[in-house]
C-alpha positions as CSV (number, residue, x, y, z in Angstrom):
1,M,-142.6,173.3,65.8
2,R,-140.9,174.4,63.0
3,I,-141.7,177.7,61.0
4,D,-142.1,177.6,57.2
5,R,-138.9,177.7,55.3
6,R,-140.1,180.6,53.7
7,G,-139.5,182.6,56.9
8,M,-135.9,182.9,55.9
9,I,-134.3,186.2,55.0
10,G,-131.9,186.8,52.4
11,A,-132.4,190.2,51.3
12,A,-129.4,192.4,50.6
13,L,-128.6,195.7,52.0
14,A,-128.7,198.3,49.0
15,G,-126.1,201.1,48.5
16,G,-122.9,199.3,49.4
17,S,-124.0,198.2,52.9
18,A,-123.4,194.7,54.1
19,A,-125.6,191.7,53.0
20,L,-127.6,189.8,55.4
21,A,-125.7,186.7,56.0
22,P,-126.6,183.6,54.2
23,A,-128.5,180.7,55.7
24,R,-126.0,178.3,57.4
25,A,-127.7,175.2,57.0
26,R,-127.4,172.8,60.2
27,T,-130.1,171.2,61.9
28,A,-131.0,171.4,65.5
29,D,-130.5,167.8,65.7
30,A,-127.0,167.6,64.9
31,A,-125.2,168.9,68.3
32,P,-122.0,166.8,69.5
33,Q,-122.3,164.9,72.7
34,R,-122.7,167.1,75.7
35,R,-120.9,166.9,79.1
36,R,-123.2,166.7,82.3
37,G,-123.6,168.3,85.6
38,F,-125.8,168.2,88.6
39,D,-128.8,166.2,88.3
40,N,-127.4,165.3,84.4
41,Q,-128.3,168.7,83.6
42,R,-126.3,170.0,80.4
43,I,-123.4,172.3,80.9
44,P,-121.3,174.3,78.5
45,D,-117.9,173.0,79.2
46,L,-116.9,169.8,77.1
47,G,-113.9,169.2,79.2
48,D,-111.7,169.4,76.2
49,G,-110.8,173.2,75.7
50,R,-114.0,173.7,74.0
51,F,-117.8,174.7,75.1
52,L,-121.2,174.1,73.5
53,N,-124.1,176.8,73.9
54,P,-126.0,177.3,75.9
55,L,-124.0,178.9,78.5
56,M,-127.2,179.3,80.9
57,A,-129.9,176.9,80.2
58,G,-133.1,177.5,80.4
59,D,-134.6,180.9,81.0
60,H,-132.0,183.2,81.3
61,P,-132.9,186.2,79.2
62,D,-131.3,190.2,79.0
63,P,-128.1,188.9,80.4
64,T,-126.0,191.7,82.1
65,I,-122.5,191.0,82.7
66,L,-120.0,192.8,84.9
67,K,-115.9,192.2,85.0
68,D,-114.9,192.9,88.4
69,G,-111.0,192.2,88.1
70,K,-110.8,188.5,88.1
71,D,-114.5,187.7,88.9
72,Y,-117.4,188.0,86.6
73,Y,-120.9,188.5,87.6
74,M,-124.2,188.1,85.8
75,T,-127.9,188.4,86.2
76,F,-130.8,188.2,84.1
77,S,-134.4,189.4,83.8
78,T,-136.7,187.4,86.5
79,F,-140.2,189.2,85.5
80,D,-142.6,188.0,88.1
81,S,-140.5,185.6,90.3
82,Y,-139.5,186.7,93.7
83,P,-137.0,186.5,95.3
84,G,-135.4,187.7,92.0
85,L,-132.3,189.0,90.4
86,V,-130.5,186.0,90.9
87,I,-126.6,187.0,90.7
88,W,-124.4,184.1,89.2
89,H,-120.3,184.2,89.6
90,S,-117.7,182.9,87.4
91,R,-113.9,183.1,86.9
92,D,-113.4,181.5,83.6
93,L,-116.6,183.1,81.7
94,L,-117.8,179.3,81.5
95,N,-118.5,177.8,84.7
96,W,-120.9,179.8,86.5
97,Q,-122.4,179.2,90.5
98,P,-125.1,181.2,91.8
99,V,-124.4,183.5,94.6
100,G,-128.2,184.7,95.8
101,A,-130.9,187.0,94.9
102,A,-130.6,190.5,95.0
103,L,-134.2,191.8,95.1
104,T,-136.6,190.5,97.5
105,R,-139.4,192.6,97.5
106,N,-142.1,192.2,94.7
107,I,-141.8,195.8,92.7
108,G,-143.3,194.3,89.5
109,S,-142.1,192.4,86.4
110,V,-138.4,192.8,86.4
111,W,-137.5,193.4,82.7
112,A,-134.0,193.7,81.6
113,P,-131.7,194.9,84.4
114,E,-128.1,196.5,84.5
115,L,-125.4,195.2,86.7
116,C,-122.5,197.6,87.3
117,K,-119.8,198.9,89.7
118,H,-118.9,202.4,90.3
119,G,-116.9,203.6,93.1
120,G,-116.5,200.6,94.8
121,R,-120.2,200.2,95.0
122,Y,-122.2,197.5,93.1
123,F,-125.3,199.0,91.1
124,L,-128.7,197.1,89.8
125,Y,-130.9,199.4,87.4
126,V,-134.4,197.6,87.5
127,P,-137.1,198.2,84.6
128,T,-140.6,197.1,85.9
129,K,-144.0,196.8,84.1
130,G,-146.8,197.2,86.5
131,P,-145.6,199.7,87.6
132,N,-144.1,201.0,84.6
133,T,-140.8,202.7,86.0
134,S,-137.0,201.8,86.7
135,W,-135.6,201.3,90.1
136,V,-131.9,201.0,91.6
137,I,-130.6,199.0,94.3
138,W,-127.0,199.0,95.4
139,A,-124.9,197.2,97.7
140,D,-121.3,197.4,98.9
141,R,-120.7,193.6,98.4
142,I,-121.9,191.5,95.5
143,E,-123.3,189.0,98.2
144,G,-125.7,191.8,99.6
145,P,-127.1,193.1,101.5
146,W,-128.7,195.0,98.8
147,S,-130.6,198.1,99.4
148,D,-134.5,198.8,99.4
149,P,-135.3,199.7,95.8
150,V,-135.3,203.4,95.0
151,D,-137.9,204.4,92.4
152,L,-136.1,206.5,89.3
153,N,-139.4,207.6,87.8
154,L,-138.7,206.5,84.4
155,P,-142.3,205.5,83.2
156,N,-141.6,205.2,79.6
157,H,-138.5,203.5,79.0
158,I,-137.2,199.9,79.5
159,D,-133.7,198.4,79.6
160,P,-131.6,200.8,81.2
161,G,-127.6,200.5,80.7
162,H,-125.2,202.5,82.6
163,A,-122.5,204.7,81.2
164,V,-119.8,206.9,82.3
165,G,-118.9,209.8,80.0
166,E,-115.1,210.9,79.3
167,D,-116.2,213.8,82.0
168,G,-117.1,211.5,84.6
169,S,-120.8,212.1,84.1
170,R,-123.0,209.2,84.9
171,W,-126.1,208.0,82.5
172,L,-128.4,205.5,81.8
173,F,-129.1,204.8,77.9
174,L,-132.8,203.9,77.5
175,S,-134.5,201.8,74.8
176,G,-135.5,204.1,71.6
177,G,-132.1,205.7,71.4
178,D,-132.7,207.9,74.4
179,R,-130.8,208.7,77.6
180,V,-131.1,210.1,81.0
181,R,-128.3,211.9,83.2
182,L,-127.9,210.3,87.0
183,S,-126.6,211.8,90.0
184,D,-123.2,211.3,90.8
185,D,-124.3,208.8,93.7
186,G,-126.1,206.9,90.9
187,L,-129.6,207.1,92.9
188,R,-131.7,209.6,91.1
189,R,-132.2,210.9,88.0
190,I,-131.2,214.7,86.8
191,G,-133.4,216.0,84.3
192,E,-135.7,214.4,81.7
193,P,-134.6,211.6,79.2
194,E,-133.4,212.8,76.0
195,H,-133.0,211.6,72.3
196,V,-129.6,211.2,71.2
197,H,-129.1,208.5,68.7
198,D,-131.2,207.0,65.7
199,P,-130.3,203.4,65.7
200,W,-129.8,201.4,62.4
201,R,-132.7,200.0,60.9
202,Y,-133.0,196.6,58.9
203,P,-134.1,196.9,55.3
204,A,-137.9,196.9,54.2
205,G,-139.2,193.5,54.1
206,A,-137.4,191.8,56.6
207,I,-139.1,189.3,58.8
208,V,-139.2,190.7,62.1
209,E,-141.5,191.7,65.2
210,G,-141.3,195.0,65.2
211,F,-138.6,197.7,65.2
212,S,-138.3,197.9,68.9
213,P,-135.0,199.3,69.6
214,E,-133.9,198.3,73.1
215,G,-131.3,197.0,75.2
216,P,-128.8,199.7,74.7
217,K,-125.1,198.7,76.4
218,I,-122.1,200.8,76.3
219,T,-118.5,199.7,76.1
220,R,-115.5,201.8,76.1
221,H,-112.6,200.3,74.0
222,N,-109.2,201.9,72.5
223,G,-110.7,205.5,72.4
224,W,-114.1,204.8,71.4
225,F,-117.9,204.2,72.8
226,Y,-119.6,201.7,71.3
227,L,-123.3,201.5,71.8
228,V,-124.7,197.8,71.3
229,T,-128.3,197.8,70.7
230,A,-131.0,195.1,70.0
231,V,-133.8,195.8,67.3
232,G,-136.2,193.2,65.5
233,G,-138.4,192.3,68.6
234,T,-137.4,189.8,71.0
235,A,-139.9,186.8,70.1
236,G,-142.2,186.7,67.3
237,P,-140.5,185.1,63.8
238,P,-137.2,183.2,64.8
239,T,-135.7,185.8,62.2
240,G,-136.5,188.9,63.9
241,H,-134.1,189.6,66.7
242,M,-130.8,191.2,66.0
243,V,-127.9,192.9,67.5
244,I,-126.5,196.2,66.1
245,A,-123.8,198.8,66.9
246,A,-123.1,202.6,66.8
247,R,-120.0,204.5,68.0
248,S,-118.5,207.8,69.1
249,R,-115.6,209.6,70.3
250,S,-117.7,210.9,73.0
251,L,-120.5,209.4,75.3
252,H,-122.5,212.8,73.9
253,G,-122.2,211.7,70.4
254,P,-122.4,212.0,67.3
255,W,-123.2,208.4,66.6
256,E,-122.2,206.4,63.8
257,N,-124.0,203.2,62.6
258,C,-122.0,200.2,61.9
259,P,-121.5,199.6,58.3
260,H,-121.5,195.9,59.1
261,N,-124.9,195.9,61.0
262,P,-126.4,193.2,61.7
263,L,-123.6,191.7,63.6
264,V,-125.8,188.7,64.9
265,R,-129.4,187.7,63.5
266,T,-130.8,184.2,63.1
267,T,-131.4,183.9,59.1
268,S,-133.0,180.8,58.9
269,S,-135.8,178.7,60.7
270,Q,-133.5,175.5,60.5
271,E,-130.6,176.7,62.9
272,K,-130.2,175.9,66.1
273,W,-130.9,179.2,68.1
274,W,-133.7,181.4,67.5
275,S,-134.6,185.3,68.0
276,R,-130.7,186.1,69.0
277,G,-130.2,189.6,70.4
278,H,-129.6,191.7,73.4
279,A,-125.8,191.5,73.4
280,T,-123.4,192.9,75.9
281,L,-119.6,193.0,75.2
282,V,-117.1,191.7,77.9
283,E,-113.3,191.2,78.0
284,G,-112.2,187.7,78.8
285,P,-109.5,186.4,81.3
286,A,-106.8,186.5,78.9
287,G,-107.8,189.9,77.3
288,D,-109.7,188.4,74.2
289,W,-113.4,189.6,73.9
290,W,-116.8,187.8,73.9
291,S,-120.6,188.7,73.8
292,V,-123.4,187.3,75.7
293,Y,-126.8,187.4,74.6
294,H,-130.3,185.5,74.5
295,G,-131.6,183.1,72.1
296,Y,-134.5,180.5,72.0
297,E,-133.4,177.0,71.2
298,N,-135.2,175.9,67.8
299,G,-138.3,174.2,68.7
300,Y,-138.1,174.9,72.5
301,W,-139.7,178.2,73.3
302,T,-141.1,176.9,76.4
303,L,-137.5,176.8,77.6
304,G,-137.4,180.7,77.4
305,R,-134.7,182.7,76.2
306,Q,-131.4,181.2,77.1
307,T,-127.8,182.9,77.5
308,L,-125.3,182.2,74.7
309,L,-121.6,183.0,74.5
310,D,-120.2,184.3,71.2
311,P,-116.4,185.3,70.6
312,V,-115.8,188.7,69.6
313,E,-112.9,189.7,67.1
314,W,-112.0,193.7,66.8
315,T,-111.5,194.3,63.3
316,A,-109.2,196.6,61.6
317,D,-111.4,199.0,61.1
318,G,-112.1,199.8,64.7
319,W,-115.5,197.8,64.9
320,F,-116.1,194.3,65.8
321,A,-117.7,191.1,64.8
322,M,-119.0,188.1,66.4
323,R,-117.3,185.1,65.2
324,G,-119.3,182.0,66.4
325,G,-121.5,181.5,63.5
326,D,-125.0,180.0,64.2
327,L,-123.6,178.6,67.6
328,S,-124.9,175.3,67.1
329,R,-121.0,173.7,66.9
330,P,-118.2,173.7,69.8
331,I,-116.4,176.9,70.1
332,P,-112.9,177.3,72.0
333,A,-113.6,178.1,75.4
334,P,-112.1,181.4,77.0
335,R,-108.5,181.3,78.0
336,G,-106.8,182.4,81.1
337,G,-109.5,182.1,83.9
338,S,-109.6,179.6,86.9
339,R,-112.5,177.3,87.3
340,S,-114.7,178.8,90.5
341,G,-116.5,175.5,90.9
342,P,-118.7,173.5,89.0
343,H,-121.4,174.9,86.6
344,G,-125.0,175.4,87.7
345,M,-126.8,174.0,91.0
346,A,-128.5,171.0,91.7
347,L,-132.4,171.3,91.4
348,S,-133.1,168.0,93.6
349,D,-133.5,169.2,97.0
350,P,-133.6,167.4,100.7
351,F,-134.9,170.4,102.1
352,Q,-132.2,170.9,104.7
353,T,-132.6,174.4,104.2
354,L,-134.9,176.9,102.6
355,E,-133.2,177.9,99.3
356,L,-135.7,180.7,98.3
357,G,-134.1,182.8,95.6
358,R,-131.1,180.8,94.7
359,K,-133.2,177.9,93.6
360,W,-136.7,178.1,94.4
361,N,-139.2,181.3,93.5
362,F,-142.8,182.2,94.2
363,F,-144.8,183.5,91.1
364,R,-146.1,186.9,91.8
365,P,-146.0,186.9,95.7
366,A,-147.9,188.9,98.0
367,P,-145.8,191.0,100.5
368,D,-146.3,188.0,103.3
369,E,-145.3,185.1,100.7
370,A,-141.9,184.1,102.2
371,G,-143.7,183.4,105.4
372,R,-145.5,180.7,104.1
373,A,-142.6,178.5,103.4
374,R,-140.4,176.4,106.1
375,V,-138.3,173.5,106.5
376,A,-138.0,171.0,109.2
377,D,-137.0,167.3,109.7
378,G,-135.9,167.2,106.0
379,S,-139.3,168.5,104.7
380,L,-140.6,171.7,103.1
381,F,-143.9,172.8,104.7
382,L,-145.8,175.0,102.4
383,A,-148.9,176.8,103.9
384,A,-152.0,176.9,101.5
385,R,-152.9,179.8,99.7
386,G,-155.8,180.5,96.9
387,T,-157.6,177.8,95.6
388,A,-155.7,176.4,92.5
389,P,-152.2,177.1,91.2
390,S,-153.5,180.1,89.2
391,S,-154.0,181.6,93.1
392,S,-151.4,179.8,95.1
393,S,-148.4,181.8,94.0
394,P,-146.8,178.5,93.4
395,L,-142.7,177.7,94.1
396,L,-140.8,177.4,90.7
397,L,-137.6,176.1,89.1
398,I,-135.8,177.0,86.4
399,A,-134.9,173.6,84.1
400,G,-132.9,174.2,81.1
401,D,-133.3,170.8,79.8
402,Q,-135.3,169.7,76.8
403,A,-136.5,166.6,78.8
404,Y,-136.9,165.7,82.8
405,R,-138.5,164.4,85.4
406,F,-139.1,165.5,88.7
407,E,-140.8,163.6,91.9
408,C,-141.8,164.2,95.6
409,E,-143.4,162.9,98.5
410,I,-146.6,165.1,99.2
411,E,-148.7,165.0,102.3
412,V,-151.7,167.2,102.4
413,A,-153.6,168.6,105.5
414,A,-157.2,168.3,106.1
415,G,-159.1,170.4,103.6
416,G,-155.9,171.0,101.6
417,T,-154.9,170.3,98.0
418,A,-151.1,170.1,96.7
419,G,-149.3,168.7,93.7
420,L,-146.6,169.0,91.2
421,I,-147.0,171.3,88.0
422,L,-145.4,173.0,84.9
423,F,-146.2,176.5,85.0
424,Y,-146.1,179.5,82.5
425,D,-148.3,181.7,84.2
426,D,-151.6,182.1,86.2
427,R,-153.5,181.4,82.9
428,L,-151.6,179.0,81.2
429,Y,-150.3,175.6,83.3
430,C,-150.6,171.9,83.8
431,G,-150.4,169.4,86.6
432,L,-151.7,167.0,88.9
433,G,-153.2,167.9,92.6
434,F,-154.9,166.0,94.9
435,D,-156.9,166.2,98.3
436,A,-157.8,163.3,100.7
437,D,-160.0,161.9,98.4
438,R,-159.7,163.1,94.3
439,F,-157.2,164.0,92.5
440,V,-157.4,167.4,90.6
441,T,-156.2,167.6,86.9
442,H,-154.7,170.8,85.7
443,Q,-154.5,171.6,81.9
444,Y,-154.5,174.8,80.0
445,G,-154.7,176.6,83.1
446,I,-157.9,175.2,84.1
447,E,-159.4,172.3,86.1
448,R,-160.4,169.4,83.9
449,A,-161.2,166.3,86.0
450,R,-161.6,165.0,89.4
451,P,-161.0,161.0,89.6
452,A,-160.9,159.3,92.5
453,N,-157.7,159.0,94.9
454,P,-156.7,155.6,96.0
455,H,-153.8,156.7,98.4
456,G,-155.4,159.5,100.9
457,R,-153.4,162.4,102.0
458,R,-150.1,160.9,101.2
459,M,-148.6,159.7,98.0
460,R,-145.7,160.3,96.1
461,M,-145.9,161.7,92.5
462,R,-144.0,162.1,89.6
463,V,-143.9,164.2,86.4
464,T,-142.3,163.6,83.1
465,N,-141.8,166.2,80.4
466,D,-140.1,164.4,77.6
467,R,-139.6,166.9,74.8
468,H,-143.0,168.2,75.5
469,I,-144.7,165.3,76.0
470,V,-146.2,165.2,79.5
471,T,-147.0,162.3,81.9
472,Y,-147.8,161.7,85.4
473,D,-147.4,158.4,87.5
474,T,-148.1,158.3,91.4
475,S,-147.3,155.8,94.1
476,G,-148.6,155.0,97.4
477,D,-145.6,152.8,98.8
478,G,-142.9,155.7,98.4
479,G,-142.0,155.0,94.9
480,R,-141.1,151.3,94.7
481,T,-144.1,150.7,92.4
482,W,-145.7,153.4,90.3
483,T,-149.0,153.6,88.4
484,R,-149.5,156.0,85.4
485,F,-152.2,158.4,85.8
486,D,-154.6,158.2,83.3
487,R,-154.2,161.8,81.2
488,G,-151.0,163.2,79.5
489,M,-150.3,166.2,77.7
490,E,-148.5,167.8,74.7
491,V,-147.4,171.4,76.0
492,S,-145.1,172.7,73.2
493,G,-147.6,175.7,73.0
494,Y,-147.0,176.9,76.5
495,H,-144.9,180.0,75.4
496,H,-144.8,183.6,74.9
497,N,-146.0,183.5,71.3
498,V,-149.1,182.1,72.2
499,R,-149.6,183.7,76.0
500,G,-147.2,186.5,76.0
501,G,-145.2,187.6,79.1
502,F,-141.5,186.7,78.0
503,L,-141.8,183.7,80.5
504,M,-141.0,180.0,80.3
505,L,-142.8,176.6,81.4
506,R,-141.2,176.0,84.8
507,P,-141.7,172.7,86.9
508,G,-142.7,173.2,90.6
509,L,-145.1,172.9,93.2
510,Y,-148.0,174.3,94.8
511,S,-150.2,174.3,98.2
512,A,-153.9,175.5,98.1
513,G,-156.7,175.2,100.3
514,A,-156.6,174.8,103.8
515,G,-153.6,174.2,106.3
516,E,-149.9,173.3,105.1
517,A,-148.6,170.8,102.5
518,R,-145.6,168.8,103.2
519,F,-143.0,168.0,100.6
520,T,-140.4,165.7,101.3
521,D,-137.5,164.2,98.8
522,F,-137.9,166.4,95.9
523,R,-135.9,164.9,93.1
524,F,-135.2,166.2,89.6
525,E,-133.3,164.5,86.8
526,A,-132.5,165.8,83.2
527,L,-133.0,163.0,80.4
528,A,-130.8,162.5,77.7
């Protein structure tokens, strides 16, 4: 899935401004050998004092990061997945472990949240689509419990960035160069949004998705407030998204645009990471500086926007630069931190506990959705809903590797249908299900065929996604022998630039029709 080389950007800025960087030729296939973690999943830490992006593989877009003493916390846009806003913890900026989900009630599709701490309390500012507004939730401990969402009634803006002025006032900076004041307790807005900054604009002729100034993040450093913004559109052409900056001595302006803009941008379709942008600055454990932002992996829009880590250097003119290049090569790891645990988590699940939020998420759940799932005797029991994956609110995982396999023992009730799927949204998915008599094949979000099922109401099923080539295998003897199912797929087009929604293609399971489906011994394995 390559784009035309004519999509390269090499236009220079006029009037003495910095030129857009020339293409750094390096193919996506030249990455060094990775280390592997749980279930053979790729991890960033190379174990030799270096790391290799992505920092968070798979769909972890719009990262918001908080330094809290020696601890770091990070969360991401979770859109229609609930429980949502899973918070991750690290002490070295490199190895991350999940804490749990902060948002349990479906308040809409969650876009670009902001995690911050003020006055000893943690806050999450959460913009949503459908309804279009922003919310705030808070907790006295990062582990929760988190409050019920409070509607801030901000219908025309996304991507809130929390900031505290030199006078102690609290603000949310918003998309489009606007901001709105917050009450001292941070739980309501005061007045209407106001326009305070015109972000730097790329030169005419740049190949972008659109101007779309969004993701404003404020960092205070050495007497300056730095406003870091994303422009160029978050998807579309790989060369579109970028990171820009402005600064001011006061949070109330005036703001001057950085003369070195754009600070980060994909300049060639041959680079490893596409559409890089939406950055936040953070101080590392040793006092050095870093940035987290997202990008699409070359050829793998299906994995969604993945979180990237880029070293930051403060320059003599009081600005800063990103020094990681195109992020295709190993980079010296952050220094000074302590490793809080192994990176990531196992996606395999023996179903001893019900890991909703931390591991599994429902897609666009109804208020009573969590009541459908229970674990007992080493199995997940999932009550049926709807007639197909599109109406069943399936349970989904985030897989971050280009190739992987997952399998499970499945037993359906009389009148029930269940199976394994690769799910983008309720109109674009594929998978294999079955009832007592027949298989049901799903392709392109529709039912395609119903061949006879020789196994009855119980079988083991396996799905392999090998770099967008999908195959299915079934077994009637618990996985001792397998039969290849006579229908495969190619799924490289299951992504945002085809369907919209900013999601990823996620492995999962569904239960439809009647009764409860029983899922036992779920195994996941990333393939090198």
